[in-house]
DORO-392255 format. One line per 4 residues: number of its first residue (from 1); for each residue x negated, y negated, z negated of C-alpha. Coordinates in Angstrom, 3 decimals. Last residue first. Example, Ala and Ser with C-alpha at 12.3 -4.5 7.8 and 13.67 -1.06 7.14 Angstrom:
<pts>
2	-13.670 1.060 -7.140  -12.300 4.500 -7.800
</pts>
This chain:
<pts>
281	42.548 -21.863 16.002  40.772 -24.934 15.288  41.470 -24.857 11.381  40.616 -20.957 11.309
277	37.302 -21.595 12.654  36.708 -24.087 10.182  37.810 -22.132 7.388  35.405 -19.138 8.583
273	32.623 -21.629 8.540  33.269 -22.743 5.007  33.294 -19.089 3.999  29.847 -18.613 5.744
269	28.314 -21.597 4.288  29.491 -20.647 0.574  27.526 -16.933 1.036  29.601 -14.056 1.574
265	29.249 -11.145 -0.755  27.066 -8.413 0.890  27.031 -5.777 3.800  27.062 -8.408 6.544
261	29.662 -6.700 8.667  31.701 -5.675 5.773  32.062 -9.439 4.669  33.036 -10.367 7.977
257	35.845 -8.001 8.351  37.152 -9.322 4.687  36.865 -12.862 5.378  38.519 -12.638 8.992
253	41.166 -10.638 7.059  41.976 -13.366 5.056  41.558 -16.030 7.223  44.157 -14.791 9.828
249	43.145 -16.733 12.876  44.312 -14.332 15.262  42.453 -11.403 13.919  40.429 -10.920 17.263
245	39.966 -14.325 18.095  38.723 -15.388 14.634  36.598 -12.246 14.279  35.033 -13.260 17.759
241	34.387 -17.048 16.354  32.868 -15.477 13.208  30.442 -13.463 15.076  29.332 -15.950 17.316
237	28.888 -18.635 14.531  26.821 -16.272 12.269  24.859 -14.900 15.295  23.905 -18.583 16.468
233	23.065 -19.303 12.892  20.889 -16.363 12.649  19.260 -17.001 16.087  18.284 -20.371 15.092
229	16.676 -19.275 12.102  14.679 -16.647 14.203  13.616 -19.585 16.507  12.505 -21.443 13.787
225	14.495 -24.443 12.394  13.895 -28.462 12.070  15.501 -29.906 8.562  19.013 -30.629 8.846
221	21.098 -33.737 9.803  20.234 -34.158 13.543  19.746 -30.093 14.358  16.254 -29.778 15.575
217	15.194 -26.250 17.072  11.725 -24.886 17.122  10.333 -21.895 19.377  12.563 -22.864 22.525
213	12.921 -20.997 25.942  16.330 -22.710 26.695  19.096 -20.646 27.842  20.544 -19.917 24.448
209	21.549 -23.474 24.356  24.024 -22.969 27.205  25.368 -19.513 25.773  25.888 -21.018 22.379
205	27.831 -23.874 23.759  30.155 -21.503 25.828  30.707 -19.402 22.574  31.385 -22.653 20.423
201	34.095 -23.981 22.993  35.752 -20.573 23.412  36.444 -20.120 19.729  37.138 -23.805 18.582
197	35.369 -25.057 15.459  37.220 -27.233 13.000  37.086 -30.031 10.203  40.911 -30.699 9.488
193	42.930 -33.686 10.648  40.224 -34.100 13.203  37.251 -36.479 13.751  34.920 -33.891 11.906
189	34.785 -31.521 14.674  32.144 -28.968 13.681  28.184 -28.872 13.933  26.116 -27.424 16.926
185	26.311 -30.276 18.875  24.923 -32.748 16.364  21.572 -33.792 17.993  20.128 -30.238 19.240
181	16.534 -31.103 20.071  15.122 -28.132 21.720  11.315 -27.842 21.158  9.220 -25.746 23.432
177	6.385 -28.121 23.307  5.646 -28.159 26.964  9.490 -28.418 27.457  10.798 -30.950 25.297
173	14.521 -29.970 25.578  16.696 -32.992 24.866  20.811 -32.189 23.884  23.726 -33.943 25.143
169	26.798 -34.530 23.075  29.715 -36.112 25.154  32.560 -33.800 23.495  31.396 -34.560 20.175
165	31.466 -31.977 17.076  33.515 -29.288 19.221  30.733 -29.004 22.074  29.207 -30.994 25.041
161	26.402 -29.572 26.797  24.825 -32.695 28.974  21.016 -32.091 29.612  18.170 -34.152 28.992
157	14.819 -32.480 30.067  11.897 -34.036 28.677  8.360 -33.209 30.241  4.744 -33.924 28.685
153	1.514 -33.981 30.084  2.587 -37.670 31.550  6.219 -38.834 30.515  7.947 -36.993 33.030
149	11.705 -37.377 32.445  14.437 -34.705 33.837  18.022 -35.548 34.138  20.901 -33.371 33.384
145	24.881 -33.355 33.919  26.312 -36.626 34.474  23.981 -39.162 34.135  23.919 -43.039 32.618
141	21.209 -45.880 32.825  21.261 -49.027 30.862  22.904 -47.674 27.490  25.601 -49.938 26.017
137	24.653 -52.152 22.822  27.102 -52.299 20.340  26.416 -55.063 17.724  26.540 -54.840 13.753
133	26.010 -57.720 11.807  27.450 -56.251 8.658  24.911 -57.852 6.001  23.422 -56.623 2.850
129	25.183 -53.371 2.054  24.969 -52.060 5.601  23.614 -48.636 4.909  25.904 -48.023 1.986
125	29.224 -49.541 4.002  28.463 -47.464 6.974  28.125 -44.253 4.799  31.285 -44.991 3.094
121	32.911 -45.138 6.043  31.199 -42.257 7.759  32.634 -40.077 4.850  36.088 -41.589 4.955
117	36.514 -40.532 8.479  37.626 -43.008 11.062  40.566 -42.855 13.721  42.693 -41.659 11.194
113	44.879 -44.684 10.994  43.951 -44.900 7.041  40.356 -44.392 7.920  40.960 -47.214 10.341
109	42.420 -49.361 8.017  39.309 -48.961 5.420  36.812 -49.954 8.527  38.716 -53.109 9.031
105	39.104 -53.878 5.540  35.442 -52.993 4.745  34.512 -55.489 7.814  33.022 -53.514 10.945
101	35.391 -55.404 13.595  36.060 -53.061 16.788  36.460 -54.607 20.158  33.017 -52.911 21.127
97	33.754 -49.232 19.929  35.675 -48.226 23.075  32.770 -48.966 25.315  30.684 -46.568 23.304
93	32.959 -43.726 24.252  32.871 -44.318 27.921  28.743 -44.755 27.337  28.814 -41.245 25.928
89	30.730 -39.782 28.653  28.317 -41.270 31.436  25.612 -39.428 29.614  22.971 -41.430 27.726
85	19.953 -43.464 28.783  18.211 -46.563 27.391  15.349 -48.477 28.856  13.325 -49.831 26.116
81	12.962 -54.010 26.203  15.878 -54.515 23.835  15.103 -51.884 21.297  16.203 -52.782 17.892
77	19.864 -53.442 19.587  20.071 -49.512 19.561  20.228 -48.918 15.954  23.781 -48.613 15.728
73	23.686 -45.673 18.283  22.969 -42.244 16.514  24.722 -42.961 13.226  27.763 -44.597 14.928
69	28.852 -41.478 16.973  28.519 -41.812 20.743  26.174 -38.741 21.700  22.629 -37.471 22.253
65	21.339 -41.199 23.113  17.964 -41.100 25.327  15.330 -43.890 24.433  12.791 -44.792 27.207
61	9.623 -46.820 27.096  9.237 -46.903 23.260  8.705 -49.909 21.559  5.269 -51.614 20.546
57	4.900 -54.668 18.161  2.362 -52.400 16.149  1.547 -49.186 17.785  4.020 -46.507 17.622
53	5.116 -43.803 15.064  5.549 -45.340 11.752  6.904 -48.854 12.874  9.072 -46.963 15.591
49	10.638 -44.958 12.643  11.292 -47.958 10.516  12.500 -50.080 13.217  15.150 -47.700 14.167
45	16.291 -47.289 10.742  16.401 -50.807 10.131  18.319 -51.545 13.461  20.874 -49.241 12.169
41	22.209 -45.899 12.386  19.800 -44.384 14.742  18.555 -45.008 17.975  18.815 -41.441 19.309
37	15.591 -39.455 20.837  12.704 -41.833 21.598  10.787 -41.451 24.751  7.001 -42.297 25.020
33	5.159 -43.299 28.299  1.851 -42.486 30.177  -0.031 -39.646 28.380  3.310 -38.721 26.608
29	4.426 -39.422 22.944  7.692 -37.735 22.427  9.706 -39.380 19.469  12.585 -38.066 17.452
25	15.393 -39.498 15.272  16.475 -37.204 12.531  19.992 -38.624 11.235  20.577 -41.532 8.634
21	23.904 -40.902 7.283  23.488 -43.561 4.503  23.880 -40.966 1.605  22.673 -38.033 3.910
17	18.966 -39.254 4.481  17.166 -37.561 7.674  13.525 -36.683 8.103  11.842 -38.836 10.864
13	10.509 -36.911 13.824  7.162 -36.822 15.939  6.553 -34.630 18.984  3.277 -34.535 21.252
9	0.969 -32.308 19.941  3.136 -29.744 18.138  5.563 -30.796 15.473  4.499 -34.001 13.504
5	6.162 -35.662 10.347  7.697 -38.900 9.337  8.999 -38.701 5.845  12.146 -40.849 4.633
1	13.324 -41.280 1.026
</pts>
């Protein structure tokens, strides 16, 4: 079940649902304009969030897409009167989806080919149980590196950051609230034979994310985290990346050395992350 929560004076978000892969969506409400972050995995998802945050029958002035994956873009047709913005890389990836059929058979075939993953296939079928009228609406405006949007009393900085999860990833920094909306950029690459992180890309991305003066971080498929929690996650990724490079992807040695570093038994998420770095080495 979704809940809609508020952080600070200007930011609302809807909690994620894993079974249908609905990510967090954000709404930034300024004095003059409103900006929605991501369009959701369906028209129903987008409409539910808009009804819970905006006046009746109104839509945001702007919607920013963080990357091309289905769960962040399939709701865009629900926002026909909203200016949509994405990186030029995101638009190019979305264009590739236009010819696709979304029948069970077509989705299953793409899973077999390796162009779709089983988790997403299941979630699409679950989200679109009653109908499968999926339309790919393309963004109206694209940017290369960075765009700043003044909503009146609150500023959103949209910046392309890339990363292993999706090479087109962008983040949204809500300046006055010190909120950094990460989207999925900090997650591993799922569209590979084996889920993976790569050392250099992870280290580069962390450096870029840490350049923002944020107090709250929003990863799209978890709960919002504090600066301290983000720092802990970044330290984990950085140290495992460093050990992966140092020990040339030798999983047993990395497990042993990282256990020495944390001075305790490893948690399940740490063991999984080490495996993902080894896969990407």
